ZADO-1210 file (C-alpha; in nm, 4 decimals, padded with zeros to 6 digits):
<atoms>
<atom x="00.0000" y="00.0000" z="00.0000" code="MET" pos="1"/>
<atom x="00.1169" y="00.3517" z="-00.0695" code="SER" pos="2"/>
<atom x="00.1818" y="00.5637" z="00.2367" code="ASP" pos="3"/>
<atom x="-00.1671" y="00.6375" z="00.3742" code="PRO" pos="4"/>
<atom x="-00.0769" y="00.9942" z="00.4628" code="SER" pos="5"/>
<atom x="00.0430" y="01.0556" z="00.1066" code="ASP" pos="6"/>
<atom x="-00.2837" y="00.9200" z="-00.0349" code="LEU" pos="7"/>
<atom x="-00.4881" y="01.1432" z="00.1941" code="LEU" pos="8"/>
<atom x="-00.2751" y="01.4485" z="00.1179" code="VAL" pos="9"/>
<atom x="-00.3063" y="01.3839" z="-00.2566" code="GLN" pos="10"/>
<atom x="-00.6834" y="01.3456" z="-00.2294" code="ALA" pos="11"/>
<atom x="-00.7186" y="01.6579" z="-00.0127" code="PHE" pos="12"/>
<atom x="-00.5096" y="01.8570" z="-00.2616" code="ARG" pos="13"/>
<atom x="-00.7258" y="01.7386" z="-00.5520" code="LYS" pos="14"/>
<atom x="-01.0459" y="01.8446" z="-00.3737" code="PHE" pos="15"/>
<atom x="-00.8988" y="02.1888" z="-00.3107" code="GLN" pos="16"/>
<atom x="-00.7617" y="02.2199" z="-00.6649" code="THR" pos="17"/>
<atom x="-01.1140" y="02.1542" z="-00.7920" code="ALA" pos="18"/>
<atom x="-01.2382" y="02.4447" z="-00.5812" code="GLY" pos="19"/>
<atom x="-01.4028" y="02.2609" z="-00.2925" code="TYR" pos="20"/>
<atom x="-01.3823" y="02.4109" z="00.0549" code="ASP" pos="21"/>
<atom x="-01.2230" y="02.2471" z="00.3583" code="ILE" pos="22"/>
<atom x="-01.5491" y="02.1004" z="00.4885" code="THR" pos="23"/>
<atom x="-01.6235" y="01.9365" z="00.1535" code="ALA" pos="24"/>
<atom x="-01.2674" y="01.8027" z="00.1319" code="ALA" pos="25"/>
<atom x="-01.2901" y="01.6586" z="00.4850" code="LYS" pos="26"/>
<atom x="-01.6154" y="01.4821" z="00.3931" code="ASN" pos="27"/>
<atom x="-01.4664" y="01.3667" z="00.0646" code="GLY" pos="28"/>
<atom x="-01.1836" y="01.1904" z="00.2467" code="LEU" pos="29"/>
<atom x="-01.4503" y="00.9692" z="00.4057" code="HIS" pos="30"/>
<atom x="-01.5865" y="00.8925" z="00.0597" code="GLY" pos="31"/>
<atom x="-01.8918" y="01.1158" z="00.0750" code="PHE" pos="32"/>
<atom x="-01.9877" y="01.3116" z="-00.2351" code="TRP" pos="33"/>
<atom x="-01.8621" y="01.6688" z="-00.1996" code="VAL" pos="34"/>
<atom x="-02.1690" y="01.8539" z="-00.3234" code="GLU" pos="35"/>
<atom x="-02.4720" y="01.8995" z="-00.1026" code="ARG" pos="36"/>
<atom x="-02.7022" y="01.9683" z="-00.3977" code="SER" pos="37"/>
<atom x="-02.6551" y="01.6158" z="-00.5313" code="VAL" pos="38"/>
<atom x="-02.7616" y="01.3022" z="-00.3469" code="GLU" pos="39"/>
<atom x="-02.5238" y="01.0106" z="-00.3892" code="ALA" pos="40"/>
<atom x="-02.6489" y="00.6548" z="-00.4017" code="THR" pos="41"/>
<atom x="-02.6622" y="00.4914" z="-00.0603" code="VAL" pos="42"/>
<atom x="-02.3707" y="00.2521" z="-00.0141" code="ALA" pos="43"/>
<atom x="-02.3275" y="-00.0289" z="00.2360" code="HIS" pos="44"/>
<atom x="-01.9582" y="00.0226" z="00.3063" code="SER" pos="45"/>
<atom x="-01.7035" y="00.3017" z="00.2986" code="ALA" pos="46"/>
<atom x="-01.5368" y="00.1478" z="-00.0070" code="LEU" pos="47"/>
<atom x="-01.8693" y="00.1257" z="-00.1929" code="GLU" pos="48"/>
<atom x="-01.9403" y="00.4890" z="-00.1023" code="ARG" pos="49"/>
<atom x="-01.6004" y="00.5916" z="-00.2408" code="VAL" pos="50"/>
<atom x="-01.6590" y="00.3980" z="-00.5623" code="MET" pos="51"/>
<atom x="-01.9980" y="00.5669" z="-00.6159" code="VAL" pos="52"/>
<atom x="-01.8458" y="00.9094" z="-00.5480" code="SER" pos="53"/>
<atom x="-01.5538" y="00.8293" z="-00.7792" code="SER" pos="54"/>
<atom x="-01.7921" y="00.7570" z="-01.0669" code="LYS" pos="55"/>
<atom x="-01.9815" y="01.0792" z="-00.9970" code="MET" pos="56"/>
<atom x="-01.6529" y="01.2735" z="-00.9943" code="TRP" pos="57"/>
<atom x="-01.5515" y="01.1264" z="-01.3301" code="ALA" pos="58"/>
<atom x="-01.8827" y="01.2397" z="-01.4798" code="GLN" pos="59"/>
<atom x="-01.8784" y="01.5886" z="-01.3275" code="LYS" pos="60"/>
<atom x="-01.5045" y="01.6617" z="-01.3550" code="HIS" pos="61"/>
<atom x="-01.3687" y="01.4479" z="-01.6419" code="PRO" pos="62"/>
<atom x="-01.0636" y="01.6698" z="-01.6916" code="SER" pos="63"/>
<atom x="-00.9589" y="01.6797" z="-01.3234" code="LEU" pos="64"/>
<atom x="-00.7650" y="01.4218" z="-01.1238" code="SER" pos="65"/>
<atom x="-01.0035" y="01.2083" z="-00.9188" code="ASN" pos="66"/>
<atom x="-00.9364" y="01.2335" z="-00.5430" code="PRO" pos="67"/>
<atom x="-01.1672" y="00.9409" z="-00.4726" code="TYR" pos="68"/>
<atom x="-00.9233" y="00.7090" z="-00.6512" code="GLN" pos="69"/>
<atom x="-00.6639" y="00.7882" z="-00.3826" code="ASP" pos="70"/>
<atom x="-00.9190" y="00.7257" z="-00.1070" code="VAL" pos="71"/>
<atom x="-01.0280" y="00.4007" z="-00.2772" code="ALA" pos="72"/>
<atom x="-00.6665" y="00.2769" z="-00.2818" code="ARG" pos="73"/>
<atom x="-00.6427" y="00.3509" z="00.0895" code="LEU" pos="74"/>
<atom x="-00.9677" y="00.1688" z="00.1732" code="PHE" pos="75"/>
<atom x="-00.8938" y="-00.1213" z="-00.0651" code="SER" pos="76"/>
<atom x="-00.5712" y="-00.1865" z="00.1242" code="ALA" pos="77"/>
<atom x="-00.7679" y="-00.2250" z="00.4473" code="GLY" pos="78"/>
<atom x="-00.7129" y="00.1139" z="00.6075" code="ALA" pos="79"/>
<atom x="-01.0066" y="00.2946" z="00.7638" code="THR" pos="80"/>
<atom x="-01.0708" y="00.6465" z="00.8792" code="LEU" pos="81"/>
<atom x="-01.2159" y="00.7433" z="01.2119" code="GLY" pos="82"/>
<atom x="-01.3714" y="01.0692" z="01.3140" code="ARG" pos="83"/>
<atom x="-01.2411" y="01.4195" z="01.2901" code="TRP" pos="84"/>
<atom x="-01.2059" y="01.5132" z="01.6560" code="GLU" pos="85"/>
<atom x="-01.0492" y="01.8441" z="01.7579" code="ASN" pos="86"/>
<atom x="-00.9459" y="01.8822" z="01.3920" code="ASN" pos="87"/>
<atom x="-00.7456" y="01.5576" z="01.3980" code="VAL" pos="88"/>
<atom x="-00.8421" y="01.2699" z="01.1684" code="LEU" pos="89"/>
<atom x="-00.7910" y="00.9193" z="01.3071" code="ASP" pos="90"/>
<atom x="-00.6325" y="00.6876" z="01.0488" code="VAL" pos="91"/>
<atom x="-00.6367" y="00.3138" z="01.1229" code="PHE" pos="92"/>
<atom x="-00.3954" y="00.0980" z="00.9238" code="LEU" pos="93"/>
<atom x="-00.4554" y="-00.2710" z="00.8455" code="PRO" pos="94"/>
<atom x="-00.1797" y="-00.3728" z="01.0907" code="ASP" pos="95"/>
<atom x="-00.3636" y="-00.2057" z="01.3794" code="GLY" pos="96"/>
<atom x="-00.1575" y="00.1122" z="01.3973" code="GLN" pos="97"/>
<atom x="-00.3464" y="00.4341" z="01.4598" code="LYS" pos="98"/>
<atom x="-00.2251" y="00.7715" z="01.3379" code="TYR" pos="99"/>
<atom x="-00.3571" y="01.1189" z="01.3943" code="GLY" pos="100"/>
<atom x="-00.3551" y="01.3568" z="01.1012" code="MET" pos="101"/>
<atom x="-00.4110" y="01.7173" z="01.2155" code="PRO" pos="102"/>
<atom x="-00.6120" y="01.9279" z="00.9727" code="LEU" pos="103"/>
<atom x="-00.3541" y="02.2081" z="00.9862" code="ALA" pos="104"/>
<atom x="-00.0770" y="01.9652" z="00.8878" code="SER" pos="105"/>
<atom x="-00.2923" y="01.8178" z="00.6123" code="LEU" pos="106"/>
<atom x="-00.3593" y="02.1638" z="00.4716" code="MET" pos="107"/>
<atom x="00.0118" y="02.2561" z="00.4825" code="ARG" pos="108"/>
<atom x="00.1079" y="01.9278" z="00.3210" code="ALA" pos="109"/>
<atom x="-00.1523" y="01.9701" z="00.0488" code="ALA" pos="110"/>
<atom x="00.0024" y="02.3033" z="-00.0386" code="SER" pos="111"/>
<atom x="00.3669" y="02.1900" z="-00.0279" code="ASN" pos="112"/>
<atom x="00.3529" y="01.8068" z="-00.0426" code="ASN" pos="113"/>
<atom x="00.5311" y="01.7268" z="00.2834" code="SER" pos="114"/>
<atom x="00.3616" y="01.5441" z="00.5684" code="PHE" pos="115"/>
<atom x="00.4791" y="01.3094" z="00.8390" code="LYS" pos="116"/>
<atom x="00.1976" y="01.1512" z="01.0444" code="PRO" pos="117"/>
<atom x="00.2208" y="01.1348" z="01.4224" code="ASN" pos="118"/>
<atom x="00.1232" y="00.8075" z="01.5924" code="PRO" pos="119"/>
<atom x="-00.1475" y="00.8470" z="01.8551" code="LEU" pos="120"/>
<atom x="-00.0760" y="00.6430" z="02.1660" code="ARG" pos="121"/>
<atom x="00.0882" y="00.3595" z="01.9729" code="GLY" pos="122"/>
<atom x="-00.1173" y="00.0779" z="01.8275" code="SER" pos="123"/>
<atom x="-00.4931" y="00.0785" z="01.8509" code="ALA" pos="124"/>
</atoms>
């Protein structure tokens, strides 16, 4: 699997490059469709939700890089995302490790492509 933080940074950057605000980008990282005016098909799992959103992105933004593909690679490898709490996103890796990704660090990394995740209290 690619570095999960790199995949999330790439996806976040693509949402912002397409003109979506921070709230939409944060929701997009969880696989939700970024536009409130459009209802996405209900999905049974996070990966299914990402795949539906990815197809919608390809239809709406065919000339832009698809951030949902990065999120799909992350989820396909067995990683999951927890909640945003105090502007820190919990990232759970398939091996049980838990990382915290602060929103401020994610935003900086998306603008200059450098991020190093900080483990939260060791393994989950």
